N, C-alpha and C positions, 0 to 999 in steps of 0.2 A: 284162279286162286294162288295161294303160295307154291313155290316149288323148291326142292333142294332141302338140304338139312337144316335142323335147328342149329342156330350158331351158338357156340360156348359163351359168348358175351350175354345171353339170356340171363347168367346168373349175376350180371351186374344190375338187373332190375330189383332191387332189393325190396322195394316197395309194393311190388305187385302181389295181387291178391287173387287174380283169376286169369289163367292161361287156357284160352280155347283156340285151337287149330284144327277145328273138325273139316272133314271133308276136303283137304288140300293135297297137295303132291308132295307131302313131307316125306323125306326118304332118309336111310341111315339110321342110327341108333338114337337114344334119348341121351343127351349129354349129361354127364354127372352133375355139371354146374347147376343143373336144375335144383339139384339140394341146397343150394345157396339162397333159393328163394324162401326165406323164412316165413314171411307173411302170407304165402300161397295156401288158399283154402280149396281152389278147384283147380284141378289139370284135367282137361279133356283133349284128347288127340286122337278121337274117334275117326276111323275111314280113311286112313292113309297108308302109306308104304313103309312104316316104320318098322325095322327089324332089331335083330339082338334081343338080349335081355333088359329087364327094368334094372337101372342102377340101384345098388344098396342106398344111395344117399336119398332116393324118394322116400324110403322108409323112416327118414329122420325128420321129414316134415311135419313137424306136431301140429301144425295148424290145418293139415289138410283134411276135409271132410268129404270131398267127391273125387273120384279117380275114374276116367273112363278112357281105356286104352283098346277097346274092341274094335273089331275090323282093321287089324293090322297084322303082322308076321312076327310079334313079339313072342319070345320064348321064355320058359321058366316060371318062376311063382313072384308074387308081389312081396318085396321085402317087407318086413315088419319094424326093423330098426337098424 
């Protein structure tokens, strides 16, 4: 599987609608650049070693219908806007 952190360049994937990185060796925090994925309808990062809080930018993803961040070491609440 994939190892390491999610690169900030993920924000350049402007037409991305689904990001599924379940059960990899993803570490570090969710980059704020994820908030630039305005077409994203599903974000699933289940079963990794992600730490930190969910960036407030995730709450601005108006097309997001599905969010799964379970089985990580994420703290705090899900941002709403």
